[in-house]
Every structure is written in C-alpha cells, then in structure tokens.
N, C-alpha and C positions, 0 to 999 in steps of 0.2 A: 504494500500500500504506500509506504513512504517512498519507495523507489519510483512508483508510478507518478506520485505527486511531484517528485523532483524532476522527472522527465517533462511533465506538463509545464512546470514553472520555467524550465530551460527553454522549451519551445516558445512559451509566451515572451520570454526575454528576447529571443531571436527576432520575433516579429514586432517588438515594441518600439523600435527606433530606426531612423534612417540618418546616417551621418557620413560625412566625407569631407573633401576639400575641393575648392574651386581653384583650378590651376590655369594660369595664363600661358597659352601656347606660344605667344609671341615673345614673351620675356623668359619663359621657362621657370617662373616663380609663382608662388601662391598669390591669388588675387583677392585681397581683402576688400570688404565693402560691397561685393557683388550681391544683387538681390536674387534670392533662391526661393522657388515655389515648388511645393509638392502637390502633384495632381493624382487623383484616383481615376482610373480608367474603367468605364463600364459601358453598357449599351447606349447610354445617352452622351457618350463622349467624355472628354477630360473635365473633372470637377476639382477646382482648387480647394485644397484642405488647409494649407497654412503658408504664409510668406514670411521669410526672415532675412536678415542681413548676415552675410558671411563675416566672420571675425577678421581681425588684422592679419591672421595667418591663413586666411582663406577657408577656415573650418566652418562647418554648419552641422546642425543636428535637429532632427524632428523627432520628438518623443511621442510618437503616435503609432497606432496599430497600422501595419502596412501589408496586411494579407491581400493577395490578389495583385493584378498588374498596376503599376504606378509609373509616373513620369516625373523626373526632376527637370526643372527649367531654371536656368541662370540668365540674368540680364546684365550685360556689360557693354559699355561704349555704345549704347543705343541699339544693341543687337540681342537676339534671343538664342540661347544654346540649350539643346535638349539632351537628356540621358534617360533611356528606358530602363525600368526596373521590372523584369519579367518575374512572374510568381515562382517561388522556390529558389530564387537566386539570393546570394548574400546582399544585405542592405547596409552593411557597415564598411567604412573605408572606401566609399564610392568617390572616384574623381570625376569632376565635371570640367571639361576643357572649354575655355573661352579664349578669344583673340582680340587684339586691339584692331581698330579700324583706321583706314587711311583713304583719302580721296585720290591717291595715286594708285593706278591699277597694279603697279608692281609686277608680280608674276602671274596675275590673273589675265587670262587671254581667252578669246572666243576660239574654240577649236572646231566647232560644228555649227553650221547654219543651214537648215533644210527648209525648203518651201514646197508644200504639196498643193498643186493646183487641180481642182475638180470642177470643170464646167458642166452645167446641166442644161445649157441652152440660153436661159434668160439671165442667170447669175453665175458668178464664179466663187466657189468656196475656197478659202485660203487658210491653210494651217502652217504656221511657222514655228520651228523649234530652234532655239539658240542655246548652245551649251558653253558655259565658261568652265575652264579648268584653272584652279588656283593652286600652284605648286609651292607657294610661299607660306609664311607663318603669320601674315597680316591679312585681315579681311579688306577687300576693296569695297568701299562704301562712300559714294559721292552723293551726299544729301542735297547739294546745291544743283548739280547738273543731272543727277540721276545715274544709276549704275549702267543700265542698258538703254541705249538710244537707238530708235528705229524709225525709218521712213515708212509711213503707212499711207496708202492711197486716200485721197480726200473723199473718194466715192464711198468709203466705208462709214463716213459720217461719225467717225470716232467710236463706233459701236464694236469694240474689240474686247473679247474675253481673254484675260491673261491669268495663267496658272503658273506658279513658280514653286520649285522644290529645291531646297538646299541639301547639303550633305546629311544623309541619314535622317531625312525629315519627309513628312507627307506633303503633297502639293497643297498650296493655299492660293486663294484668289487675290490678285492685287489690281490696283487701278492703273489705267494707262493715262498719263498726264501730258497735257500739251506743253510745248516749249515756245519760245519766242520765234522760232523758225517755223514757217508754214510747212505742214506735212510731217514734221518731226515730233515724235513722242518719246517719253521716257518712262521707265519703271523704277520705282524706289524700292530697292531690295539689296541687301548686302551679299556680296560674293565671298563666302568664307573659304578657307583652305579646303580643297576637295573639289567636288563637282556641283555646280548650280545650273539649273535648267529652267528656261523660260519658254512656255508654250502659249502661242497666240492663235485665236480663231476669229475669223471675220469673213464677210462676204461683200462683194461689189457687183454692181450691174455689169453684164457682159455685152459690150457693143458688138456691132457687126461691121467689119471683121473683128473678131475677138482680140483683145490686147491686154497685157498686164505689164505695167511699168513701175520701176522702183529705183531706189538708191541704196547702196550698201555703206553703212557708216562705221564699219570696223574692218580690221585686217582679217585675212584668212579666206579660204574658199567657201563658196555658197553653192549648194546643190539644189536642183529643182526636180521634183518627181511628178510625173504625169501618168494617169491610169491608161491602160490599154484602150485604144480607140481615140486618144487625144494626141494631136501632132503639135509640137512646139517649134517655132522658127524664130529667127532674129538673133538676139544677143545670148545665145546658149549653144553649147556644144554637147552632143550626146556622148555619154560615157558607156552606156550599155543598157541592158534590159534585165530586170529582176526576174529570175526564172519562174518563180511560183505564180506571180500575178501578171507577168509580162508588162509590168509598169516600166516606163522609160525613166532613166536617171540621167540628168543633164548637169552641166556646170555653167554657171553664169560667167559671161565674159565682160569684165569691166565693173567699175563702181556704180555707174548708171546704166540701166538696161531697159530694153523694150522687147517683150516676148509676144510673138504672134501665137494665137491659140485657135486651133480648128478641131471640131468634133466634141463629143461629150463622153464622160466616163466617171467612174467612182471606184476607189479601192475597196469600198464596202461590197459592191456588187461582184468585184473580182474575187474577193475572199469567199463570198457565198458560193460562187461557181466551183471553186477548188474544193470546198467542203462537200458539196453535192456529188462531185466526182468521186471523192473518197468513199462516200456512203454507198454509191451505186456499185462500187467495186466489190464490197462485201467479202466475207470469208478470208481465211488465211491471215498471215501476219501483216498488219497494216502499219504504215508509217504515220506517226502522230506529228502533224505539222504545226508550227507555231502560228497563232493568229497574226495576220498582217495588219488588219485594220482595227485597232482599239484606240482611236483618236490619235495619240501621238507616239506612245512608247514603241509600238511595233512598227509603225510607219517609219520611224527614225532608223530602223535597221536597214532600210533601203539605201539611205544616205551613207551609212557606215560601210555598206558593201562597196559603194563607189569609191570610198577612201582607200580600199585595199589596192596596193600596187598591182598585184597579179590580175585583179579584175579589170583594172583600167587598161593594162597592157594587152590583155586578151582581146578586148573589143577594139582597141586601136589597131591591132594587127589585122583583125577581121575586116575593119573598115578599109585598111590599106590594100588588102587583097581584092576587095570588091571594086 
C-alpha cells in the first residue's frame, strides 16, 4: 500500500510542473526577461493557462498539472517561438530557442518561387509559393518595409489570401499590405533561422488573348507551372513536363515578364484522372502515388523537380535533338 502511494505521488510530481530555460540562439546565452506562455492543446485549439517572465538566467517554471499535449511559447524581439510538449515526454529542463531580429536579410534568401497558373476561360487562378531559407542565427524581420515584397496584378483588387508557416510551426493567415509603390505589396512576418514559406492565392480576369504579367522583386529563379492543356508563351522557357500530371514546368526569363496563356486546365482535374486510372487498374500490387494537388505543398514538388540538374539537362537534351 505504501509503495503504491509512493508511486502515485512520484507520478503526480512528474506531471506537476513545466520548467526550463529560454536560450538565445543568436548570442548562445540564456535570454532573461522573455515572456513565456503555457498552452493546453485540445479539440478547441490552444488555450492559454499561464504567462510568466523568464528570470535573468532565462529560467521559467509553471507549477501546474501538464497531463496531455501542451505548447510552450516564448516572445522575444517582437517574435513568437514555439516548443511542443507531447504527452508522456519529460516536462523538466525544457529549452526554448529564441533569436534576435534584424532588418538586414543577412543569410536569409529566397530559394524557391513557384507560380501555378490555372485558367478556366473567364478567370485565371494564381497560386504563388515563396520559400526563404535562413542559414544564419539572426531572424530577418523588417517591420518598416516588410519581410516579403511582391508585385501583385492590380486586377486582383488586393483580394489575396496569404498563409505563412515558419520553422516547425503550423500555417497562419497574414494580411497583405500595400506599399507606396503601385502594385507592390508586403507581408509582415519574421524569417527565422530555418525555412519560412509564404503561400498566396488570388484570381484575375483573363483577357483574350490571355496574358499574365508581373515583376520579380528578389534574386533567384522563378518557376511557372501550367496544367496539361495550357500553353504558355512569351517570357518563359520550358524546362520539362511533370510525368504524373503532364503539367508543364517553365522558368521565367527576366525580372519583368509577360506570359501569353492559351487553353484551360487545372491540376485538380489532372490528379483526379490519375486516381481514377489507378482505381480502374484494380488487383495486384498497386503503387500509392502522392497527391499532387493539395493547394500548395504538393504542387510545390513540381517546382522542386525542375530544380534538379538531371531533370533540366534531360529535357534540354531532348529539346536539342528535336
């Protein structure tokens, strides 16, 4: 009986507190004074339990019951940093990494910019994905000019949905803000060390003949993806065709571009055809293919394929022979 009680008391003690240290990844030292909040996660989302200030040595402690999944959130230099606490994992000695912010991009660079064009006859649906890679130890955060600057067609009337996901975080919606330059918009979001991704969705009326014009405001290649049945001309060079959906992958030529668009098509329809083909095949060992059209994540794979040197060389050789 006494042994059982002792075990219960020990288990209670294990789940009675969350403690750790806020560490500044830029300086490599504890970060005193950071605001730390403990959230409980349930079917209704994160619920804040308590907020405290880290001590001068960066230490923090929540003397609360922490059974079930929880989230630790630290705020430093105007940015939020998260640390998940899965159930059954230790809750003592938890480090939370934070970083200093700078308006200088430093080692933060755009490594991928993909534009998916899906014309339906009357309108053109546009999905853009921009990925930053920050290999430094300082977050790029320009609150005056905006971290991401993009040229958006006036025909979109500013009706653009922006979803952003930072390192080890779920996507959140952010506002697209106007700048003093006509047609140029910005997104206020820090690019922390690691990968940060901006996904934009909008539509514009499609004139006849169809045309999509734009400007690139960053360095690095820009890829354009068009579904099967859609022909692109003008300031683009075709790199190849994605084997599963037969979508064309192109590279934009120049910082300012004008792309002619003929035909209609959607990657959603292409994916549906692939799935139907597999279902009709029936029996035997079937290959499970990844979904290509789930808004942004899977579509981006088309762009990444085009970045592979072997892929590009293969189609350039084929074009040369033709």
